[in-house]
C-alpha positions as CSV (number, residue, x, y, z in Angstrom):
1,X,115.8,107.9,97.2
2,X,114.1,106.3,100.4
3,X,114.5,108.4,103.3
4,X,114.4,107.7,107.1
5,X,112.4,111.0,107.6
6,X,108.9,111.0,109.0
7,X,106.2,111.5,106.9
8,X,103.0,112.7,106.7
9,X,99.6,111.5,104.7
10,X,96.0,113.5,103.9
11,X,93.7,113.2,102.4
12,X,91.9,116.6,100.6
13,X,89.3,117.4,98.2
14,X,89.8,117.5,94.2
15,X,90.2,121.2,94.1
16,X,92.5,121.4,96.9
17,X,95.0,119.2,94.9
18,X,94.4,120.9,91.5
19,X,95.5,124.0,92.9
20,X,98.6,122.3,95.0
21,X,99.3,121.1,91.1
22,X,98.7,124.5,89.6
23,X,101.2,126.0,92.1
24,X,103.8,123.3,91.4
25,X,103.9,123.7,88.2
26,X,104.3,127.4,88.6
27,X,106.8,127.2,90.8
28,X,108.4,124.0,89.3
29,X,108.2,122.1,92.6
30,X,107.4,118.7,93.7
31,X,103.9,118.4,95.7
32,X,106.0,117.2,98.7
33,X,108.1,120.3,98.4
34,X,105.7,122.5,98.2
35,X,103.5,121.2,101.2
36,X,106.9,120.8,102.8
37,X,107.1,124.9,102.4
38,X,103.5,125.4,103.2
39,X,103.5,123.6,106.1
40,X,106.6,125.1,108.0
41,X,104.8,128.7,106.6
42,X,102.0,127.8,109.1
43,X,104.2,126.5,111.7
44,X,105.9,129.6,112.3
45,X,103.0,131.7,112.0
46,X,101.3,129.9,114.6
47,X,103.9,130.3,116.3
48,X,104.2,134.3,115.9
49,X,100.6,134.3,117.2
50,X,100.5,131.7,120.2
51,X,104.3,131.4,121.3
52,X,107.0,128.6,120.6
53,X,106.5,125.0,119.9
54,X,109.1,123.2,122.1
55,X,108.9,119.7,121.1
56,X,111.3,116.9,123.4
57,X,113.5,115.3,121.7
58,X,112.6,111.9,122.3
59,X,109.0,112.2,121.8
60,X,107.7,108.9,121.4
61,X,106.3,108.1,117.7
62,X,105.3,104.7,119.2
63,X,105.7,101.5,116.7
64,X,105.0,103.2,113.5
65,X,108.2,104.4,112.6
66,X,108.1,108.1,112.2
67,X,105.1,107.9,109.9
68,X,101.7,110.1,110.7
69,X,98.6,109.0,108.9
70,X,96.2,112.2,109.3
């Protein structure tokens, strides 16, 4: 089902990808769901160490329709 949520795209080493796939199978999750959890955990850890990140609601993403290619 299509979504209007922003998307992140990345390129990883083959070994990293295989490990993510392995965890997905073990936890019965999609790759997208697992990576979303990993990103949230990283952000929580970052904010615990560095303080809260306050993002303005009017963040201008330009003409990329909310998609950030990394």
